[in-house]
N, C-alpha and C positions, 0 to 999 in steps of 0.2 A: 347623466350618461354622457348627452353632448359636451359638457363643461370637460368632463374626464377624459374625453375623446380629444377634444380641442386642446387642452393642456399637456397631453402626453400621459397620462395617469394609466390609460388602458387603451388597448387596441381591438376594436369594434369586429365581433364576428362578420361572415359575409351576409348571414340572415339580418343582422342588427345593420350592416351596411345597406343592405337592400331597403328595409324600412325607412331608414332616413332617406333614402334616394327617392323612394316612391312617395314620401312626403313633399319632394322639392319637385316633383314633376320628370325626375330622369331615372335613368336604367344603369344596371351595371351589368357587364360583360366579363365573365372571367375565362381567362384561358390557362389551361393547364400545360404546365412546361417542365421538364426534368430538372431537379435543383444540382447545381454544382457542389453539393456536399459530398466529399470523399473526391472530387474531382481533381486530377492531379494537371490539369490544364492540355491533358493529349487530344481531345477532341478540338478544343478551341485551336490549337497550334495545327492540328491535321487539317481543318477547315481553312486557316490561313494559309498554310503551306499550298493546298491545292488553287487557293485563290489567286495566289501569285504567279502559279503557273497559268493560270486563265487570263491574267493581266498582261503577261507576257505575248499570249496568245492575241489579244486585242491590241496591243503594240505592233504585232506583227501583220496583223489584217484585220484593221478596224472595221470596215465595211462588213465582211462577212461575220464578223463576234457582233457587232450592232444588230445585225438582221436577224440572227439566232435568238439574240435577247428579245427584241421587238415580237418577233414569232411565238416565242416562249410566254410573254405577258398576254399577247392575245388570245392563246389557246388556254391559259390558266386562268383566266378571267371568266370563261365559259364553265370550266370545271370546279373552281373555288368560290362562284359567285356568291355564296350564301355564308361564306367564312370572313367576316368584315376584318381582321386581323391580316389575313393574306391578302385581301382585297387592297388595303391600307398600304402593305410593304409594296405592291405591285405598283401603286399610284406613287408612291415614293420612289422607286426604281424608273418609272417614266420621267419624273423629274430629273433625277441624276444622270439618267441617258442623254436627255434635251440639254442639260447644263455642258455636256462635253464629255470627250472620252477620257481627260485628266481626272475629272470628278467618278467617272465611273471606275477609274483604277485604283483612285484613292479611298473610294468607299470598298472595293474588294479587299484591300490590302490594310486598310485603318485597323487601329486599335481602340476606337470609340465603343460605346455600348451599341449606339446605333449601327455602327458597321457590323459588328457581331450579330445583331439582330437581323439585320437586312442580309446579310450572309446564308441566313436559314432558308430564303426565299431568293434566292439568286436566280436572275433569270439567263443566266450564263450557260445553263445546263446544257451539255453537247457541243460547247465550243471547243473543248478537249476532245481529241480523237480516244477512244478507247486506250491506245497503244502510249500516248503521251499520259493520259490520267494514270494508267498503271505505272508507268516510269515514275511519275512525280511521287504516287502513293510509295513507292518500293525507296525511293530516295528519302520521304519522309521518314519512314521506318528505320532506316540506317541512321538518319540524323538523331531520332527519338532516342534509340538505343545506346547511342553514344553519348548523349546527354544524360541518360540513365546511369551509365557507368562513370563519368566525370563525377556526378554527383552521390556516386555508391548507394545506388538504388537496388536492391535485390531483384534477381532477374524475374522472378515471378511477378513483380510490381513492375516492370517495364514493359510488360506486354508485346 
């Protein structure tokens, strides 16, 4: 079995992987996430659109935005303490914020897999006012619908 796994001839089940790791004195932690199957990219684009608005607010008032982020990180640590993946994201956000505003903005607006993952636990929640958030979402919907028309996507699929 190990030979077949190593050569790529088979993919181990989670139970098999657990047994192998137990033999090595290690553990596996499984995180369940929504799969992108059937995803037309709308949610990723919506997240990116909102985070661009957040980036603008960080540029406009960096001290307030960073203070909000640091406060959120501190609060979320007490709430999400037993969730290793969330704590790891918070640790990474602390590093990013410590590296400076430019790095935080680049992460919020980046296209990398890490940036997309980190946006799911962005500590910048609350930086946008409810009105600014609503305005950004309205602008996104308008942009998304025009994009669907340009690509000739039927209205029901445009959402």
